[in-house]
KEVEXMI-541600 format. One record per atom (N, C-alpha, C, CB): y, x, z; residue in three letters. Coordinates in steps of 0.05 Angstrom, whole numbers, plus 5000, padded with zeros to 4 digits. Each point is the difference from the previous one (the first is absolute). Glycine has a CB too. Example, Ala and Ser with C-alpha at 12.3 -4.5 7.8 and 13.67 -1.06 7.14 Angstrom:
BEGIN
488652645156ALA
502449825000ALA
502450185000ALA
497749625025ALA
504450314961SER
502450165001SER
502249855014SER
498750244957SER
This chain:
BEGIN
982312258843MET
497050215000MET
498950014974MET
498349895046MET
500550334953ILE
498049984968ILE
497550145008ILE
504050074960ILE
494249705025ARG
496850085007ARG
499450074976ARG
498549705036ARG
500450634964LEU
498550154978LEU
496549845004LEU
503650565003LEU
495249414978ILE
497550004999ILE
498850224978ILE
500449505018ILE
498250764991LEU
499150184983LEU
496649934996LEU
504250355017LEU
494949634960ILE
497149944994ILE
499450154977ILE
499949555019ILE
497850694991ARG
498550104971ARG
498449894988ARG
500350305012ARG
499949674957HIS
498349854986HIS
497050005013HIS
503050104958HIS
495949725039ALA
497149915007ALA
497950244984ALA
501549395003ALA
496050605006LYS
498450164983LYS
499449914974LYS
498450135037LYS
501750104947SER
500250004969SER
497550224997SER
506049894988SER
493050004983GLY
497550164990GLY
500450254976GLY
497649515011GLY
500350594986TRP
500550264978TRP
497749934987TRP
502450415025TRP
496949314966ASP
497549914985ASP
500550214972ASP
499549415022ASP
502550644965ASP
500850154978ASP
501250195004ASP
500149704981ASP
499150565020PRO
501050225010PRO
502150074980PRO
495850145023PRO
503649784944MET
502050094990MET
502749734994MET
496050434979MET
503949475041ALA
502449754997ALA
502550085010ALA
496949645008ALA
505250314985ASP
502750145013ASP
500049875030ASP
503250054952ASP
498150105064ASP
500649965028ASP
500849785007ASP
500950385003ASP
500949574979HIS
502549775004HIS
498049714995HIS
505150324975HIS
493749755010ASP
497849744989ASP
497749945018ASP
500650134951ASP
499250055074ARG
497449895019ARG
500749805010ARG
498250365014ARG
499349424986THR
499849765009THR
498649965029THR
500149914951THR
500249945067LEU
499250015027LEU
496749915000LEU
505349915019LEU
493550114993THR
496749995009THR
500349715005THR
498450515024THR
499049434986GLU
499349735015GLU
501449995031GLU
495149984972GLU
504850305034ARG
500350005028ARG
502750034999ARG
495650185018ARG
505949874965GLY
503950085005GLY
500849724993GLY
501250564979GLY
497049275001HIS
501749755007HIS
499249805027HIS
500550024946HIS
496850035067LYS
500349905017LYS
502450035025LYS
495650004978LYS
504550275024ALA
501850175012ALA
502949894995ALA
496750404995ALA
504049554989ALA
502749944989ALA
500249695015ALA
500050324947ALA
498149525048ALA
500349755013ALA
499549975026ALA
499249864963ALA
499250355052ALA
500250005023ALA
502650095013ALA
495550034993ALA
506650114994ILE
501850115012ILE
502149794995ILE
498350494997ILE
502149414984GLY
501449714989GLY
499949795026GLY
498050054944GLY
499249935055ALA
499649775027ALA
500750085023ALA
496449834984ALA
503850475023TRP
500450085026TRP
503849935000TRP
494950445004TRP
506149594980LEU
503250034994LEU
500149705010LEU
501250374953LEU
497949455030ALA
500949774994ALA
499749895036ALA
498249944935ALA
499550085072ALA
499649885031ALA
502050155016ALA
494749914998ALA
505850305001ARG
502450105018ARG
502649874988ARG
497850495012ARG
502649434971GLY
502649904987GLY
501750234991GLY
500049595030GLY
498850564957ASP
501550314995ASP
499649934968ASP
498550435046ASP
503049404944VAL
499249954973VAL
503350134979VAL
495849465018VAL
504350734973PRO
501750154992PRO
502449844979PRO
495950385010PRO
506849724990ASP
501549784976ASP
499750144977ASP
503949795027ASP
495450484974VAL
499050174978VAL
498350185000VAL
503249944991VAL
495050074983VAL
498250225003VAL
500350174982VAL
497349765019VAL
502750474983LEU
500350254979LEU
498150144995LEU
503650065012LEU
495649924966CYS
497250094995CYS
500250264975CYS
497949455014CYS
500450734986SER
499250184979SER
499149944978SER
499450205028SER
501049874952ASP
499449804976ASP
497250064989ASP
505049974987ASP
492650225023ALA
497950024996ALA
498249815012ALA
501450404993ALA
496449594988MET
498549784998MET
498849865031MET
499050244950MET
500450005063ARG
498849935020ARG
501749975021ARG
496550184984ARG
506849885024THR
501549905014THR
501149694996THR
500650505004THR
499149464961GLN
501049744996GLN
497249805013GLN
503650174950GLN
494349885046GLN
497849815010GLN
499950025034GLN
497050084952GLN
503650095059THR
500449945031THR
501949814996THR
499150435025THR
503949624972ALA
501249815005ALA
499849744986ALA
502250345014ALA
496549594972LYS
498449694995LYS
498549905017LYS
499950084962LYS
498250145052GLY
498649905018GLY
501049975027GLY
496950154973GLY
505650005033VAL
501349965029VAL
502249764992VAL
499450555021VAL
501649374962ILE
501449794993ILE
498749744996ILE
502650324983ILE
495449685012ALA
498349734998ALA
499849925027ALA
497050114961ALA
503050035063ALA
499349895026ALA
502749825008ALA
496650445015ALA
505749634967PHE
503049945012PHE
500049674989PHE
503050584996PHE
498349205023GLU
500549704991GLU
502350054980GLU
498749735046GLU
503250454955THR
501950004986THR
500550304990THR
501649575024THR
497850464953ALA
499850304985ALA
502250114998ALA
496949904975ALA
503450395039PRO
502650154996PRO
500350124976PRO
500150065042PRO
502049974951THR
501350124977THR
498450284990THR
504649785017THR
494050254961LEU
499250254995LEU
501050184983LEU
497149805014LEU
503450434996LYS
501450184983LYS
498450284991LYS
504149795024LYS
495350254951LEU
498350204995LEU
502250274995LEU
495749654980LEU
503950545032ARG
501150215000ARG
499050294988ARG
501549725033ARG
498950404942PRO
497950224994PRO
500950275014PRO
498749784953PRO
503750165065ALA
500650295018ALA
497949975027ALA
506050054986ALA
492849705016LEU
498450055022LEU
497250094991LEU
502849675027LEU
496650424949TYR
497550104994TYR
499550275007TYR
500049704967TYR
498050375060HIS
499850325008HIS
503350065010HIS
495650174959HIS
505749635049ALA
503250075009ALA
499750155026ALA
502249574980ALA
499750595026SER
499850165026SER
501449775020SER
500550574979SER
499649545042PRO
500849875029PRO
503049884992PRO
497250395036PRO
504249844956ASP
503149964994ASP
500249754986ASP
501150484996ASP
497649524979THR
499749774980THR
499749785009THR
498450234976THR
499249705044VAL
499149775009VAL
502149955017VAL
495150044995VAL
506550045023ILE
502149955019ILE
502449894984ILE
498350375032ILE
502649824948ASP
501549984980ASP
500049684985ASP
499150564997ASP
498249394995GLU
500249724986GLU
500349735016GLU
497350234969GLU
501149905068ALA
500249765010ALA
502649925012ALA
495550055005ALA
506350124996MET
503350055016MET
501549854967MET
499750645043MET
499649374938ALA
501749894975ALA
499149705008ALA
499950444956ALA
498349385054GLU
500349765004GLU
501349935020GLU
496949984981GLU
504549825021ARG
501449855024ARG
498949785005ARG
503650164992ARG
494249865024VAL
498749715003VAL
498750065032VAL
498549864940VAL
501349985077GLY
498650025026GLY
497650115003GLY
502049685006GLY
496050244975CYS
497750204999CYS
498950084968CYS
498649775050CYS
500950464946VAL
498650074977VAL
497450155004VAL
504350004980VAL
494149915008ALA
497250224997ALA
500350184973ALA
496549615024ALA
502250624983VAL
499650224982VAL
497050054988VAL
503850195028VAL
495949764950ILE
497050074995ILE
499750294982ILE
499049455001ILE
499950725016GLY
500150224977GLY
497550155004GLY
505350064998GLY
494750254997HIS
497650175009HIS
500250245018HIS
498649854959HIS
499450245052ASN
500350225010ASN
500350264983ASN
497849765033ASN
503250464980PRO
500950045029PRO
502149905002PRO
498150355007PRO
504149534981GLY
502649915000GLY
500649775021GLY
499950144952GLY
498949655044ILE
500049765013ILE
498750045033ILE
499649764947ILE
498450435052GLY
499450085028GLY
502650165018GLY
494850034979GLY
505250185005MET
502850195010MET
502349875004MET
498650354977MET
501649385007ALA
502949845003ALA
499049915038ALA
501749724931ALA
496650195072ALA
499449835023ALA
500150175019ALA
497649684981ALA
501050575019HIS
500450195018HIS
502550145006HIS
495950024988HIS
505750024997GLY
502750055004GLY
502249795006GLY
498450344973GLY
500949405025LEU
501249795008LEU
500549915026LEU
498549934966LEU
499050105050VAL
499749925033VAL
500750145014VAL
497149814997VAL
503850095021LYS
501450185030LYS
496950105015LYS
505549615013LYS
492550214982THR
497649965018THR
497949944981THR
502449845042THR
495650294958ARG
497149984985ARG
498349845013ARG
500150424985ARG
499049404995PRO
497549835015PRO
497950235008PRO
500349514969PRO
497650365050ALA
498050185012ALA
498149974987ALA
501350005037ALA
498349824938HIS
498449934983HIS
498650304987HIS
502949504994HIS
494750545005GLY
498650224989GLY
500750044965GLY
496149895041GLY
504749934952ARG
499749984968ARG
503350034992ARG
495249634996ARG
506950385018PHE
502350034992PHE
501350254988PHE
499949685029PHE
498250594979SER
500550234990SER
499350034973SER
499750145040SER
497949734954ASP
499650044967ASP
500649764984ASP
496450315009ASP
504749524997TYR
501149704997TYR
497749964973TYR
506450005019TYR
491649884988PRO
497849964982PRO
500649744982PRO
496650245036PRO
502249714939THR
500649824986THR
500949695010THR
497150334978THR
505449535013CYS
500349775008CYS
501050045037CYS
496149794954CYS
504150395059ALA
501250085022ALA
503249844995ALA
496750515007ALA
503749325021THR
502849874999THR
501050135023THR
499249524978THR
503650495023THR
502150025019THR
502149835006THR
498950364990THR
501349525025ILE
502649835002ILE
501550185017ILE
498149514997ILE
504850505000ILE
501950165013ILE
503049845004ILE
497250424979ILE
503749585031ASP
502949885011ASP
502450174999ASP
497549755029ASP
504650224957PHE
502050215004PHE
502449805010PHE
498250394960PHE
504549685063PRO
502249805006PRO
501250004975PRO
500850075049PRO
500250164935HIS
501949954981HIS
499650124969HIS
502849985042HIS
495850194959ALA
498950194973ALA
497950085009ALA
503850194981ALA
495149874991VAL
496850165004VAL
500450364997VAL
497149514972VAL
502350555056LEU
501450275006LEU
497350165013LEU
505649795010LEU
494150484979LEU
497650155010LEU
500150025026LEU
499650244963LEU
498049725058GLY
499350045019GLY
501649755019GLY
498650544984GLY
502649305002GLU
501549735019GLU
498249745000GLU
505050164984GLU
493149855004GLY
498449744990GLY
498349945033GLY
499050154932GLY
500849555078GLU
498649915018GLU
497850014986GLU
502949775027GLU
494450304982LEU
497149854990LEU
500149815015LEU
496950334988LEU
502449394994VAL
498949795004VAL
497149975002VAL
503849904982VAL
494850254997ASP
497149974995ASP
499650154983ASP
499549625009ASP
497750424984PHE
498450234982PHE
496949815007PHE
503350615009PHE
496949454963VAL
496349844994VAL
499250124971VAL
500749445026VAL
496350624979VAL
498950024974VAL
497249814996VAL
502150504999VAL
497849444975PRO
497749704994PRO
497850085022PRO
500349894939PRO
499050335063ARG
497249985020ARG
500449875027ARG
498450434981ARG
504349575027ASP
499949815031ASP
500749784987ASP
501750295043ASP
497849534936LEU
500749754991LEU
497249914999LEU
504650064974LEU
493950095013THR
497449914983THR
497050065017THR
503050134951THR
494749875043ASP
498050085009ASP
498549885020ASP
501950324986ASP
């Protein structure tokens, strides 16, 4: 079995409109959301073997916040190809890892489109369609990550865990 965890980066800011998109950082809300998602995953026992992460600052900060909740830190691999990646690239990067559980932290629309395309049945959750910041989907596959073949395990957004 292969478990895939797809995480959109947490809330980032636009404090400096002249800053490069790649260098945008998380807001305070974003840091809290990443920590909440990490705690949720840890409590479930869903600790990935590997975390694949876009090399953008906001995804790296999201990864740091998520990973901080785990007793044993998974291997973190920065992947420039995941910066604003297409759903196909997200899936290809995940499939290249030969581990039982891989997490991918990326950007919309690619990360959300990958989640939509991979599950057999979409969750009833109202936010799955727009895949907001730090939205997280857990999907199981019997042998390989294939479109429309994933069994939805769970879907959550930070607001479900906080407030």
